[in-house]
N, C-alpha and C positions, 0 to 999 in steps of 0.2 A: 506481503500482500499477494493474494492469488493473482498470477499474471495472465489470467484469461482476459480476452478482449471484452471490454464492457461497452454497451451502447451509450455513447456519451451525448452527442448533440448533433444537429444538422438539419437539412432540408429534406424535401420529398425525394425519394429515389424514383427516377423516371426511366423506365426501360421500354422501348418501343419494339414490338415484335410483329412481324407479318407471318401469318400462318394460313396457308392457302391449299386449295385442292378441291376436287369434287364440285358440288353445287352449293349455291348460296343458301343460307339458313334464315328463316324469318326471325323478326325481333322477339326478344324475350324480356319484357320490362319487369324483371324480378330481381331481388337481392338473393344471391345464391351463396350459401356457406359451404366451403370445401371441408372434406374430412379425409383422414388417412385410411388406407386399407388396413385390415387386421394384420397382426404380426405374422400370421401364417401365410399371408400373401406378400407381394413384393414391397420391400421397404422403400419409403420415400415417395410412394404414389399417393396423390391426393385427387379425388374425384370431384369435378365441378359440374357434371352433367353426363349426358349420353352421346355427346358429339364425337366426331372421329379425330379431332386434332389435339395436340398436346404441346406444352411448353416445358422444356427441361431447364431448371434453374441450377446453375453451378455456383457453389459457395467458394469463398477464398479459403486457403489452407489453414489460416489461423482464426477464421471467423465462421463458426458453425451457423448453419441455416436454421437450426432448431429454434423455435419460438419467434422467428421473424414473421412478420405479417405483410401481406400485399393486398392492394386493391387492384383488381383486374378489370380494365375497361376495353370493350370491343369498339374500336373507332369506326371501322368499316367491315362490311361483309366482303368476302373475297371469293372469286370463282376462277379457276384455271380453265384454259381451253383443253380440249380433249388430248391434244398432243403436247401440252405443257408449254407451248410457245408463247402464250399470251395470258395476261391476268386482267381481270375486270373487277373493279371495286364498286361497291354501291353503299348507299347510306345505311347506317344503323340509326333508326329513328330516335333512340335514347340519347345518342351523342350528337346528332345532327345539328341541333340548335347551337350548341357550344362551339362546334367547328365553324358553322356559318358565321357566327358573331365575330370570331377572331380573324377569319379569312376576309370577311367583309371589311373589317377595320383596316386590314393590311392593303386591300385592293381599293379602298375608298368607295365602297358600294353598300347598298342595303343588305343586311344579313339574309333576308328571305329571298334575295335575288341571286345568291351564290349557288351555283350548280355544283353537283358532286364532282363533275370533271374539273371545274375550276379549283375546288378545294384540294383534290388529289394532285393536280398539276402544281398548285402553289406549294404544297408540302414537299413534293419531289424537287422543287426548284431551290429549296432552302439549303444553304451551306451546312454541311454536317461534319466539318473538319475543325478540330481544335476545341479549346476550353470554352471559347465564347461563340460557339456555333449558333447561327440563327435558328437552326433546327431545334437545338436544345432550349433556347429561350422560348420558342413557340410552344414546345411541349410542356415546359414548366408552367406557362400561362394557361395552357389548355387544361392541365391537371388541376389547377386552381378552380377553373370554371366547372370542370366535371365534378369535383368534390362537392360543389354547391348545388348542382342541378341533376346529376345522373341518378336514375332510379334502378338501373340494372347492373350495378356494380357487383362483382364477385369478390367476396372477402375470403382471403386464404391465410391461415396460420399454419406454419410448417410444423407438423407434429412428429414427423419422422424423416430421416434422410438415409440414403444408401451409404455404402462403404466409402464412396468418393465425395461425401458431403454434398450430394445432389438431391434435388426434389423434383418430381415430375407432376405437372398439373395436367390432368387428363379429362376427357369428356367435353372439350371445347368445340364449338362450331368453327369452321374455317373462317379466318378473318385477319384483320390488322389490329393489334392489341397494344395498349398502353398499360404498363405495370407501375403502380405507385407504391413504393416500398415503405412500410411502417414497421414498428416493433410492437411486441406485446405490451410494452410499458408506455406506448404512445409516442415513441421517438420517430421524428422524421429525419432523414438524412439524405442530402443531395449526393447521388452517386453518379452512375454513368448511364447514358443512353446507348442502346445497342440495337442496331438495325440488322436483322438476320435474313437468311436466305428465304426467298419466296417460292422456291421450286419444290418444297417439301412440306408435308403436313405437320412435321415436327420441328419446332423452333428451339434453338439453344440460346440461353441467356447467361452470361457470366456476370454475377453481381459483384461490382467493385465498391463495396460499401465504404462510405466515408466515416467509419467509426474508429477514431483514435483510441489508444489505450489510456485508461485512467490509472496512473501509477502513483501510489503513495509510498514514500520511503522514509526510513530513519537512518541516521548516520552512525555507523559503528567505527570507533576510532582505534580499535585493537586489531592486530593480525592483518592489517592492510585490507580490511573488509570493505570499508566505505559504505556507500548507499546500498541498502537492502531492506528486508522486512523485519529483521531481528537485531536487537542490540542489548548490551548490558552497560550500566552506568552507575556512578556514585550518586548518592543523594545530593541534591544541590547543583550537580553538574549541568551546564547548559547544553541541551540536546538539540541538534538540528533536525528539522523535519522538512519534507518538501512534497508537493503535489506536482505532477507533470502530465501535461496533455498536449494536444495539438489543435490548432484552430481548424474547425471543420469548414466545409464549403458554406459560406454565408450568403451567397448570391440568392436573391429572392427575398431577403429580409430587409426591412427598413431599419430596425434596431435589433440587437441581440443581447439578451441579458443572461449572465451566468452567476451562480452563487455557490461557493464552497461552504459546506456545513460540516463542522468538526465536533466530535464528541470525545472528550478526554476523560480518562479515569481521574477520580478525585485525588489520586496520588501524584498527579501532574499539575504543575503551576505554569500557566500560559504567560508568555512575555509579549504583550501587544506591540512594544517598541521594536521588535525584531522582524515585523512583517515586511516582506518584499515581494512584489508581483512583477513578473517580467513577461513580455511577449518578444520572442527573439532576443535581440540585444537591447531592446527598449525597456526601461524600468518605469512602470506606471507611477504617476504622482498620486498623492493621497486623495486628491479630489476626484480621481478617476476610479477609485474603489472605496467601498463603505464597510466599516467594521461594526458589527453588533455583537454583544456578549451576553451569555446566559439567556438565550431565547428558546422557549419551548423544548427544553431538554438538550439543546445544543450549547456546547461551551462557547463557541463563537461562530459567526457567519461573516464571510467576506463576499460582498456583492460587487460585480462589475456591471453597472447599469447598461452600458452600451459598448460591448466588446467590438462590434462591427465598426463603429465610428473611429475607435482608436486604431484598429488595424488598417482601415482605409486611409487614415491620416498619416500614420507612421510608415506604412509599406505601400506607398502610392505608385511604385514603379510598375506594378502589375495591373493598375487600375485602367479599365476601359472607359474613357470619358464619355463616349457616346451612349453606352448602355448602363454605365455605373457599376459594372461587374468587376471583381477583383480576383486575383489569385491568392488562395489561402493555403494553410498547412503549416503556418509558423508555430514554433514551440511556445506553449503557455505554461508558466511555472509560478508556483507560490511557495515561498520559503518563510519559515518562522522557527522560533525556538521555544522550548519548554524545559522545565527541570523537575526532577523527582523531589517529593517532600517526605516527611516522616511516615505518612500512611503507606508508603511503598514497602515498609518492613513487613506488613501483614499480608501482602499479596502472594508471596511464595511462588509456586510453580505456575500459577495462572498468569503471572506477569502483569505488567502495567500497560494496558492497551490504549490505542488511540484510533478512532474510527472516523472515516470521512466519506461523504458522498457529494455528488454534484447535482444541483438543480439548475435547469436551463430552459430557455425558450426552445420549444420543439416543434412549432408549427408556424410557418410563415403566413398562413391564412388566418391565424387567430390573434386577436388583440385582447384576450381575457385570460382569466386564471386557468381555463381549460387547456390553454396552449402551452402547458409546462410539463416537463418530464423530469425524471431523476434516475441516477445510476444506483446500483446496489451499494450498500455500505462496504467499504474496504478497510482493512485493519493492518496495523503494525504493532510491535510489542517491544517492551524493554524489561530487562530483569535486573535485580540487584541482590547482593549477597550479604550475609551476616555472620559474625563470629560469636559463638556462645562460649565464653571463656570461664575457667574455674581455677582459682588459686588454692593449692593444697600442699600439705607436707608429705613426706614419704609414707606416712601412715594413713593417708587420704583424709586427713582432718582439714576442714576448710580454713583458709587464712584470710582474715580481713585486713584491709589497710594497705595492700600493695598498690602502687601507682605506676602507670605506663604512659608512654607517648607512642604514637603510630607514625611511621615514616614510609616514603616511597623508595628510598635508596638505602643500601647497606651502610653507607657512611653516616646515615641519620642526619642529613642536612635539609631534606625536603619533607617537612612535616605534613601529615594529613590531620587537619584539625577536626575536633569533635565538639558537640554541644551536649550537655546533660539534659536528658528528657526522662524524668522519673528515675528509674533504675537502669535506663538505657543510655548509651552514648552514641549519638547520631553524627554521621559524617557531616562536616560543615565546610563551606567554601570560604568562610570568613576567618581570618587569623584571630586566635585567642590563646589564653593560657590554661584552658581546661585540660586536665589530665584524665585518664581512664583509671577508675579505682575499683578494687574488688570489695564487695559488700560483706555483710556479716556472715553470709553462707559461702563466701569466697567467689560468688558469681559476678560476672560482668558481661554485658552484651555490647558489641560494636556493630551498629547497623548502617547499611547503605554502602557497601563496597562494590568495586568493579572487579572484573577478572584480572589476574596478574599476580605480582609478588608484592607483599607488604612486609615491613619490619617493625615488630613490636618490642620496644625497649623498656625494660623495667628501670624506673628512676628512683623508686623507693620500695624497699622490701618490707614485709610485715615485721612488726617488732620482734626482735630476737632472732631474725633470720638474715642470712647473707644475701645481698643483692646480686642478681644475675648481671654479669658485666657485659655480656654480648647480647645483641638483639636477637629475638626469635624470628627466623625467616619463615613466612607463611605464603604458600602459593595456591591460588584458586584457579581451578581448571573446569570450565563448563564445556559440555558437548552439545552442539546444536544439530538440527536436521541438516542433511547434506545440501538440500536446495533451500537457501535462505530467502528466496524470492517468491515463495508460494505459501506464506503464512496465512492461516484463516482466523482461528480464534482459540482462546482459552488453553494456553499451555502447550500447544502443539509445536512450539519452537525449541524448547529446552528438553533434551533427552536425558542428560545425566550431569552430575556435578561431583567433582572430586577435589581433594585438597591435601596438602602435605606440609609438614613443618620440620625445620632443622633447629635443634636446641643445643647450645653449648653450656656446660657447667664446669665448675672447678671446685672440687672438694678433696680434702686430705692430700693435697699436693698433686692431684691427678686431673688433667683436662679430659673431659668427655664430650663427644659430639654425637647426638642421636638424631636420626631421621625417622619421622613418624608419618604414617598414613592416618589422616584424621577422619573421625566419624562424621558423616554428612547426612542430613535430613533433606533430601531433594525436594520433597513436597513443600518445605518451608524455606528452601534455599539457605539453610543454616548449617554452619560448620562448627563442630565441637573441638575445643582446645583445652587441655589440662596442663597447667604449669606447676611444677613441683619445686618447692624449696625444702632442702633437707635440713633437719635440725643440726646445729653445730656441736662439736665436742668441747666440753668445758675445760678450760685451762686450770691448772692448780692454783690454790690460793692459801694465804697464811692461816695457821691454826688447824689445818687438816692433818690426818694421820699420814698422808702421803708426804706432806711438807716436812713433818718431823723425821720421817724415814730418810728423806733426801738430805736433811741437815746432818744426821748421824753418819750417813754414808760419806758425805763430803768431808766431815771432820776426820774420819778414819783415813781417807785418802791423803789428807794433809799431814797427819801424823806419820804415815808410812813414808811420805816424801821427805819429811824432816830427818827421820832416822837414816835414810839412805844417804842423804847429803853429809851428815856428820861422819858416817862410816868412811866415806871417800876422803874426807879431810884428814882423818887419823892416818890413813894409808899414805 
C-alpha cells in the first residue's frame, strides 16, 4: 500500500487568526475564489484580493497541503492604533448576525441587542486551554452558523506549496479570521484552533490536521516479513488481511457512520466467518457492524452505523459529561481472511490484488447523502508460483506415466496435497491420495506454490525405466521491491523470480548429484523443470549368442581346472 497520508474522516478544521494593522476595510459581501500565482512567481502564494494582509498556513511534515481546501471567514474588521499599542475591532456585516445570535444566547439577551464590544469581550473571556476549551466549542458552533448564512466566504484550494510545505493567502483586508478546513474530496476534519499574534499584518497558522493514515496490509509468513503490502502464498492458504486507522475527532457529530468497501480479484475467495472489528482493545459485536456482499462491484462492505456511540460507550473515561465531548484517537482495525483459488494460476506477474477504500460521514452539519466522503482506493497484492515439469529420457523423448508426490521436507513426511484440474495439478489444503502424473507428452503442471523449498518424489517411473530413489529438491526465490509498504498496482511488487533444483541419480553403479538453475518465465511466474530417466542396459538372456559364448567359455575353464587337479594327484 502506498503509505502516503490519506484524508480519512473527521470534522471541520477551525483555525482562528487575527490579522491587524492600518485602517479598517469596508464589507465585501462576495464569494471570492483564490488562485495560485504562476510558476514563474513565488510558489505557494494564493491571491484572495488586493488587501495588505496575509495568512501563512504551515502543513505537517507528513501531510501535504496540496489540494486541501479552506473556507475563510472574516469575523471582524481590525484597526491598530498608530503606535501599535491598541487594537479596535468592528463588525463585519456579513458575519455580524451569526455572532450576535450565539453571543446573545450565551448572555441571555436578544441577538440584535448584542453590541460589538460585548461580542468581542465575550470571545476574549472564553477559556482557550485544553481539548474541551469553551473557545473551541464556540467557534465550532459559529462555523456551523456561518456555513449556512455567510455570503462573503473566501474559498481556497491549495494549488501549490513552497519547499517547506507552506501556503500563503495574500490580498486579505486586516481583520480577525476563521478558517474552516475542508478537502477537495469534501472531507471535514476537526483540527486545531490557533490564535495568532495581533501585532503584525501577517498571521501564521500551523494546521494540525486530524487525518489518520488508512493502512491496508497483507500478512507475509516467510522471511519474518509480517504485515506489509506484498505477499506470496499457496493456493488455498488462508491469507490474513487488515485495515488499520484511527478514530478522528468526532466532537460535533451526533452519529458517525463508516463503511469499508473491498474489491477482490476473482482469484480470491473471501471468508466471511473470519471478520473481526476492533476499536482499541474492544472487539465489536456482530450487531454493531453490518456485512453486505457483492454490492455494486464491491466484493463486500462492512458498515459501522454509529462509530461515535460505540467509542463514547467503551471509552468513556475521556467523556465530558457537561458538553458531551470525548477524547478520540483510538486505533480502528478490521481483520479478515481470504484464500487464493485456481484462477490465481493465470495472473502471473500482475499478481492477485485486493483494493479497499473508506466511505464515511464527512460533515457534522449534513444529515443527507451529500454529507459523505471517501478515501482513494488502496491496494495490496499476493503472488503464487507454478512448476511446468516435463518427464523425458536421455534422448529427450517424452515419457508418459511417471507419478510424483510433493513434500515440504527432505524426509518426505509433510505432504503438499494437490487436486487434478484438467491437465493441471493444483495445490490443495485438503488431504487426499491424488498424485502428480506426466501426460502423453511428458508434461505436468503444479500450480499455486509459495516461495521456499519443495521436494518432488517420484513414486512410479514410466514403464521400462528405473525410478528415481531420492526426491528432487526445488527452491523458489522471488525478489520484491525494497520498500514493501508502498505498493500501488499491477505487478510493481515482484521484480524477479529464480529457481534451482538438486537431482540425485544412480546409474551403472555410480551416484550422481546435479544442481541446476531452472528456466523461469517471470511474466507467468512459471518455473521449468526437466526430469530425465535414462534407459537401462539389458541383462543377458537364454538363447542369445552372448549366452552361448559364455557357456563355452565356462566349460573351458572347468576342463582346465579338472586337468590341473589330476596332475597334482599323480605327483
